[in-house]
N, C-alpha and C positions, 0 to 999 in steps of 0.2 A: 523297205528300208528309207531312211531319212538322211540324206546327206547335206551337211552345210558346207558350201565351196567358197573360200576367202581367196581374194585376189583380184588380179586383173580381169575385167570382164569383156575384154575383147575375144572374138571367136577364136577359141582354140580346142584341140581336139579332147583336152581333159573335160572340159564343160559339155561337150558334145556327147562323149561318153556318160558322163554322169546323168545328162538329161535323159538320155535315152534308155538307160538302165536302172535308174533309181528316182526317189522323189526329190530333187534338190532345190536348195535356196542357195541363191548366189549374192554374197555382199563383199564390198570394197570399201568399208568404212571400218571404224575402231567398234568391235561388238561387245557387248556386255552379257551377264550371267541370262537373261530374258532370251538371247538369240540361240541359246543352245538347249533350250528347253525342247523336248520330244526329238531331239537329234541323235540318231545312232552313231554317226562318224563324222568328223570334221577334216576336209582337206583344205591345205594352204599351198597356193602356187603364186608366187608372185606378190605376196600380201605384204603390204607395206607397213603394217603395224607390230608391233612385240604383244603377244598376248600376255595378258596378266596371269598371275598365278592363280587366281579364282577360277577363271577358264579352263586353265589346264587342269587343275585338280578336280574340276566338277563335271569334265566330259567322260561321257558315258564308255568311252574308248579311247586309245592313244591318238592323239591328233596326228595327223600325216602331213609332213612338209615335202615338197619337191622342190629340188635346189640344184642348179646347174653348177655344181663343183664336185669334185671327186674328195668328199669328207674324208679325213677333217682339215684338208687344205681349203684355203679361201672361203671361210665361213663369213657371213656378212654380206655385203655389198659389191656389186661388179665382178664376182667371183671370176668370168671369163678372162676380164682385163688382167686381173692379178695374177691368174695361172700362167701368164705369158710373161709379165714383167718378174716375177718371182721363180720363174722356169719349174712349176710344180705340176704334179700330175693333173691332167684334164679328164674331164667326165660329169657324170651326173649321180646323185644320190636321193634316195627316198629314205626320209628317217622320221623318228617320233619326236615332236616339240617337246622341249623341257625348257625350264626356266632359262636356261643360258641360250644364246642365238647359236642356231645350228649345232648344238653340242648334243642331242639326242641319240638314241641307237638308231644304227641303219637297219632298214629292211632289206633293202637292194641296192645296188650301185653298178655302174658302168663306165668304164674308160671310153673314151672318145678320141679318137686320132684327127690330126689336121693335116692338110695337104699344103704344098709350096704354093698353091693360089688362094689358099683362105686369108680372109682380111678379118678383123675382130667382129665386123658386123656379120659376116657369111659364117663364123665359127659360131657366134651367139646362135644364129639360127639352127646350125646343125644341133647344139645342144638343146635348144628349145625341142626340137623334133625327137631328139632319144630320149628326153624326160618324158615327154608325152607318151611316147611309144611304150617305154619301160613300165610308165604307170597303168597304162592300159591293159597291158599284158600279165601285170602282176597284182593290180588291184583285190581283185577277187580272192587270190591267194593270200593277201594280207589279212583281209577281214575275215577269211575262214581259218584264220591261224595256221596255215600251211607253211609260212615264211617265219622263221624266229629270227627277231632282231638280235644284231650283235654289236659290243661297244665300240665305239670310235678306237682307232690305234694311234696312237703318236700324238704329238701337241698340234701339229697342223699351223694354220696361220688364220687370222681374223683382220678385217679391214672394214672400216667404217666408210659411208658414203662422203663424208668431206675429205676422205685422204685422195679420193679420184683428182687426177690434175684437171686444170680447165682447159677446155678446147681440144680434146683428144680427137684426133681423125679416125673415126669409126672403120674408115674404110682404108687404113693403112694395113699392109700385108703383113700377117702376124711374125714372118720370119725376120722382119725389120726391127722388131722390139727388142 
């Protein structure tokens, strides 16, 4: 099975899992229609580009996105930060990519709790750990059709990268936000 991984190429458990179990090509650039030829599944994790409709519509299977928010809350950029500012549920979601940003049906999600000692940075690391673990535990079930995706419930929220205030102290205790 051929997998196209889109996103940050830093050493992470998703890439390790995919490379060990599948034939995997990793890209962190804007892709085109030729990049998806002979690809069975596309996995996006921390990918900074919006996929064009021709990629979404011509993908052999649904494109899977890993997002560190409890959708429908905090779609878009910096979901960890906004979950504390807006006092919304915290967690991770694995969903289908559709033409809207982080609007696709959800395969699986998990709430993630924080402690009195967590900072924005330490909680980000928790979310990263949880989304990678959730993916590794469930990817085979998703591609085998054992998990039925469901429509996101509620309006939720969306934030652009440009909305993030300058000079955020990522080491601030989350209870002070």
